[in-house]
Structures are given as C-alpha cells and as structure tokens.
C-alpha positions as a Markdown table, in Angstrom:
| # | Residue | x | y | z |
|---|---|---|---|---|
| 1 | Met | 82.6 | 129.8 | 56.5 |
| 2 | Leu | 85.9 | 131.4 | 57.3 |
| 3 | Ser | 87.7 | 129.6 | 54.6 |
| 4 | Trp | 85.0 | 130.6 | 52.0 |
| 5 | Ser | 84.8 | 134.3 | 53.2 |
| 6 | Ser | 88.6 | 134.7 | 53.4 |
| 7 | Asn | 89.0 | 133.3 | 49.9 |
| 8 | Glu | 86.3 | 135.6 | 48.6 |
| 9 | Ala | 88.1 | 138.6 | 50.2 |
| 10 | Gly | 91.4 | 137.5 | 48.5 |
| 11 | Thr | 93.1 | 136.7 | 51.8 |
| 12 | Pro | 92.9 | 132.9 | 52.1 |
| 13 | Ala | 93.1 | 131.8 | 55.8 |
| 14 | Asp | 95.4 | 129.2 | 57.1 |
| 15 | Leu | 92.9 | 127.3 | 59.2 |
| 16 | Ala | 95.4 | 125.0 | 60.8 |
| 17 | Ala | 97.4 | 128.0 | 62.0 |
| 18 | Ile | 94.2 | 129.6 | 63.3 |
| 19 | Ala | 93.2 | 126.5 | 65.1 |
| 20 | Glu | 96.7 | 126.2 | 66.7 |
| 21 | Gly | 96.7 | 129.8 | 67.6 |
| 22 | Ala | 100.0 | 130.2 | 65.7 |
| 23 | Gly | 100.6 | 133.5 | 64.0 |
| 24 | Asp | 98.0 | 135.5 | 62.1 |
| 25 | Gly | 96.6 | 132.7 | 59.9 |
| 26 | Gly | 97.3 | 134.9 | 56.9 |
| 27 | Leu | 94.6 | 137.3 | 57.9 |
| 28 | Pro | 94.7 | 141.0 | 58.6 |
| 29 | Phe | 94.8 | 141.4 | 62.4 |
| 30 | Gly | 94.8 | 137.6 | 62.5 |
| 31 | Ala | 96.9 | 137.2 | 65.6 |
| 32 | Glu | 94.7 | 139.6 | 67.5 |
| 33 | Leu | 91.5 | 137.9 | 66.2 |
| 34 | Val | 92.7 | 134.5 | 67.3 |
| 35 | Ala | 93.7 | 135.8 | 70.8 |
| 36 | Phe | 90.2 | 137.5 | 71.1 |
| 37 | Ala | 88.3 | 134.4 | 70.0 |
| 38 | Asp | 90.3 | 132.2 | 72.4 |
| 39 | Ala | 89.6 | 134.7 | 75.2 |
| 40 | Val | 85.9 | 134.8 | 74.4 |
| 41 | Gly | 85.8 | 131.0 | 74.7 |
| 42 | Gly | 87.7 | 131.1 | 78.0 |
| 43 | Phe | 86.8 | 132.0 | 81.6 |
| 44 | Asp | 89.3 | 134.7 | 82.4 |
| 45 | Asp | 87.9 | 138.2 | 82.3 |
| 46 | Leu | 91.3 | 139.8 | 82.5 |
| 47 | Val | 92.6 | 137.8 | 79.5 |
| 48 | Leu | 89.4 | 138.7 | 77.6 |
| 49 | Gly | 89.8 | 142.4 | 78.4 |
| 50 | Ser | 93.4 | 142.4 | 77.3 |
| 51 | Ala | 92.7 | 140.6 | 74.1 |
| 52 | Arg | 89.8 | 142.9 | 73.4 |
| 53 | Glu | 92.0 | 146.0 | 73.9 |
| 54 | Arg | 94.8 | 144.6 | 71.7 |
| 55 | Leu | 92.3 | 144.0 | 68.9 |
| 56 | Arg | 90.8 | 147.4 | 69.3 |
| 57 | Ala | 94.2 | 149.1 | 69.3 |
| 58 | Ala | 95.3 | 147.1 | 66.2 |
| 59 | Ala | 92.0 | 147.3 | 64.1 |
| 60 | Gly | 89.7 | 149.9 | 65.6 |
| 61 | Asp | 86.3 | 150.0 | 67.3 |
| 62 | Glu | 84.2 | 149.1 | 64.3 |
| 63 | Phe | 86.4 | 146.0 | 63.5 |
| 64 | Leu | 86.2 | 144.9 | 67.1 |
| 65 | Ala | 82.4 | 145.3 | 67.1 |
| 66 | Asp | 82.2 | 143.2 | 63.9 |
| 67 | Ala | 84.5 | 140.5 | 65.3 |
| 68 | Ala | 82.4 | 140.3 | 68.5 |
| 69 | Ala | 79.2 | 140.0 | 66.4 |
| 70 | Val | 80.7 | 137.3 | 64.3 |
| 71 | Leu | 81.8 | 135.3 | 67.4 |
| 72 | Ala | 78.4 | 135.7 | 68.9 |
| 73 | Asn | 76.7 | 134.6 | 65.7 |
| 74 | Phe | 78.8 | 131.4 | 65.4 |
| 75 | Glu | 78.0 | 130.5 | 69.0 |
| 76 | Met | 74.3 | 131.0 | 68.3 |
| 77 | Met | 74.3 | 129.0 | 65.0 |
| 78 | Thr | 76.1 | 126.1 | 66.8 |
| 79 | Arg | 73.5 | 126.1 | 69.6 |
| 80 | Val | 70.6 | 126.2 | 67.1 |
| 81 | Ala | 72.0 | 123.4 | 65.0 |
| 82 | Asp | 72.7 | 121.3 | 68.1 |
| 83 | Gly | 69.2 | 122.0 | 69.5 |
| 84 | Thr | 67.4 | 121.0 | 66.3 |
| 85 | Gly | 69.5 | 117.8 | 65.8 |
| 86 | Ala | 70.9 | 119.0 | 62.5 |
| 87 | Arg | 73.5 | 116.8 | 61.0 |
| 88 | Phe | 76.0 | 117.1 | 58.2 |
| 89 | Pro | 75.0 | 115.2 | 55.0 |
| 90 | Ala | 76.8 | 111.9 | 54.6 |
| 91 | Glu | 78.4 | 112.9 | 51.3 |
| 92 | Thr | 80.4 | 115.6 | 53.1 |
| 93 | Ala | 82.0 | 113.1 | 55.5 |
| 94 | Pro | 85.3 | 112.6 | 53.6 |
| 95 | His | 85.9 | 116.4 | 53.4 |
| 96 | Arg | 84.9 | 116.9 | 57.0 |
| 97 | Thr | 87.2 | 114.1 | 58.2 |
| 98 | Thr | 90.2 | 115.7 | 56.4 |
| 99 | Leu | 89.3 | 119.1 | 57.8 |
| 100 | Asp | 88.7 | 117.8 | 61.3 |
| 101 | His | 92.1 | 116.1 | 61.3 |
| 102 | Arg | 93.8 | 119.2 | 60.0 |
| 103 | Leu | 92.2 | 121.4 | 62.6 |
| 104 | Asp | 92.6 | 118.8 | 65.4 |
| 105 | Ile | 88.9 | 119.1 | 66.2 |
| 106 | Gly | 89.1 | 116.1 | 68.5 |
| 107 | Arg | 91.0 | 118.0 | 71.1 |
| 108 | Phe | 88.0 | 120.2 | 71.8 |
| 109 | Thr | 85.7 | 119.0 | 74.6 |
| 110 | Ser | 82.6 | 119.8 | 72.5 |
| 111 | Ser | 83.6 | 117.4 | 69.8 |
| 112 | Arg | 83.1 | 114.4 | 72.1 |
C-alpha cells in the first residue's frame, strides 16, 4: 500500500531504505516516520516518546495523528487477515518473493 500511495502522491518511496531504517525513504518527514514506526513496534516507552515528539516537531500534530492512525490500521489489518486465514493468491508469489527479498522480510520474527 505504501508503494502505491506514495506513487499516487508523486513521491515514490524507497521501500528498501524504509525497511532498513536508512534515511527518509524519499518521503516527506520519512526519517521521522521510520523512527516513529520502529518505536511503535518496540517496547521502550522513552524511545517511543522521543520519536513521537520528533515527528510532531517536524510535521505537526495533524500529521502525527494521521501517522498513528495509519500504523494502528496496518496492525489491525494484519491481525484480521491472520485471524481469518487469508492468504495471498498464488499468482502473486513471484512479485512477493522479489519484494520480500528486497525488504529482507525474513529477518522479522513474524515472518517465520
């Protein structure tokens, strides 16, 4: 979804850079967004608070609220898909394999 929406907005995202946490991924406030997303997925409240404040300072309150809502929605969608047993169509496997390799998905515990 990020690659589609960023292309539609005219600011194509570098998904590999985002997955690696390197730079801004070509997105406005990208470095702050990556730090915020990483912190949301972590367990350190101090890191989360710091990342949240950096994003707020860089992009404003409304942007921060939107970013938090998007993160929460992605978490919800993943849980719903997992809970229903939804699977990707077989014909998407070649594209997904390439993307999984590019993003190094295998390093995430949830991929196993």
